[in-house]
C-alpha positions as CSV (number, residue, x, y, z in Angstrom):
1,M,6.4,228.0,94.1
2,Y,3.2,225.8,93.2
3,Q,3.3,226.5,89.5
4,A,6.6,225.1,89.0
5,I,5.4,221.2,90.6
6,G,2.5,221.0,89.1
7,E,0.1,222.6,91.7
8,S,-2.1,224.9,89.3
9,E,-5.0,224.6,92.1
10,K,-2.5,225.5,94.6
11,A,-0.6,228.5,91.9
12,I,-3.9,230.1,91.1
13,K,-5.3,230.6,95.0
14,D,-1.9,232.0,95.4
15,Y,-2.5,234.2,92.2
16,T,-5.8,235.0,93.6
17,S,-4.6,236.1,97.0
18,A,-2.0,238.6,95.3
19,I,-4.4,240.1,93.0
20,K,-6.8,240.5,95.8
21,Q,-4.1,242.6,97.8
22,N,-2.7,244.4,94.9
23,P,-5.0,244.7,92.1
24,M,-2.4,246.0,90.1
25,D,-0.3,243.4,89.9
26,D,-0.1,242.7,86.4
27,I,2.3,239.5,86.6
28,S,-0.2,237.7,88.8
29,Y,-2.6,238.4,86.6
30,Y,-0.6,237.1,83.2
31,N,0.9,234.2,85.6
32,R,-2.4,233.3,86.5
33,G,-3.9,233.9,83.2
34,L,-1.2,231.3,82.1
35,L,-2.1,228.3,84.3
36,Y,-5.7,229.0,83.0
37,V,-4.7,228.6,79.6
38,Q,-3.1,225.3,81.0
39,Q,-5.9,223.8,82.5
40,G,-8.1,225.0,78.9
41,D,-10.2,227.4,80.5
42,M,-9.9,230.1,78.1
43,E,-12.5,232.9,79.0
44,N,-10.9,232.9,82.3
45,A,-7.2,233.2,80.5
46,R,-8.6,235.8,78.5
47,A,-10.3,237.7,81.2
48,D,-6.6,238.0,83.0
49,F,-4.6,238.5,79.8
50,L,-6.9,241.7,79.6
51,A,-6.8,242.6,83.2
52,A,-2.8,242.8,82.6
53,I,-2.8,244.7,79.6
54,E,-5.1,247.1,81.3
55,I,-2.6,247.5,84.0
56,D,0.7,247.5,81.9
57,K,0.4,247.8,77.9
58,A,4.0,246.4,77.8
59,W,1.6,242.8,77.8
60,E,0.0,243.7,74.7
61,K,2.8,242.1,72.8
62,S,3.3,239.0,74.5
């Protein structure tokens, strides 16, 4: 929701909360990674993308 209205920091916090509740939530890792890319935080983006791939290899094609 926050992502849609440009509230990146709040969206990142929501995705982080979702990941804490379900560490196997590959979609939240991927979406949070996209937000990090938008912020120019490539280190955290890469970590999230790799986490999403580790959970579901289908992300390797993204």
